[in-house]
N, C-alpha and C positions, 0 to 999 in steps of 0.2 A: 504494500500500500504506500502510495506517495503522499507525503505531507505537503500541502500547499500553504504558503505563507499568506497572512492577510494582506490585502492590497491597500496601500495608502497613496494618496495624491496630495501634493503640496502645491497650492496655487498662490503665486506671488510674482509681481513684476520685478522684484529685486532678486536677481539671480544668486547673489551671495547668500542671502537669507534662505531662499528656497533650497539651495544646494546643501547648506548647513543642516536644515531640517530633514532633508532626505537622508543625509549621513546618520543623523541621530536616530531616525525611524528604522533605518536599516540595521543599526547596531542593536535596536530593541526587538528585532525579529520580524520586521515588516518587509514586504516587497514594495519599495517606495520609489516614486517617480515625481517629477515636477512638471508643471505647466507655467510658463512665464508670461501670463496675461489672460485676459478673459476669453478671447476667441480660442486659443489653444486649449484652455481649460474646458470649455464647452464641448469641443470636439472630442477630447479625451473622455470626458464624462459620458458622452453619448456612446462612444465605442466600447469602453471598458469601465463600467461603474465600479468604483473602489469601495472598500469596506469602511474607510475613514477618509475624511478630507480635512486638511488644514488650509484655511482660506483667509487671505488678506482682504479685508472688506474695503480697503482704500486703494483699489486698483486704479490705474490710469484709464481714462476713457469710459469705463463701465464700472459702476459701483459693484463691489464684491457680492453684495446681497442679491443683485440681479442675476448673478451666475447661478 
């Protein structure tokens, strides 16, 4: 039986913050990835819904709450 890790998505337009959070989540046992803005985030959410999302609500161009 193959164990699948829970999927996490970090959504932040600041790449440094997003990548740091991805590293932290990976070290905690998540299969983590990042989306660097609202449009990539929405595309990723539609394609592969994660188990958990860490979302910056102050994204540029689109309010994070709208994502």
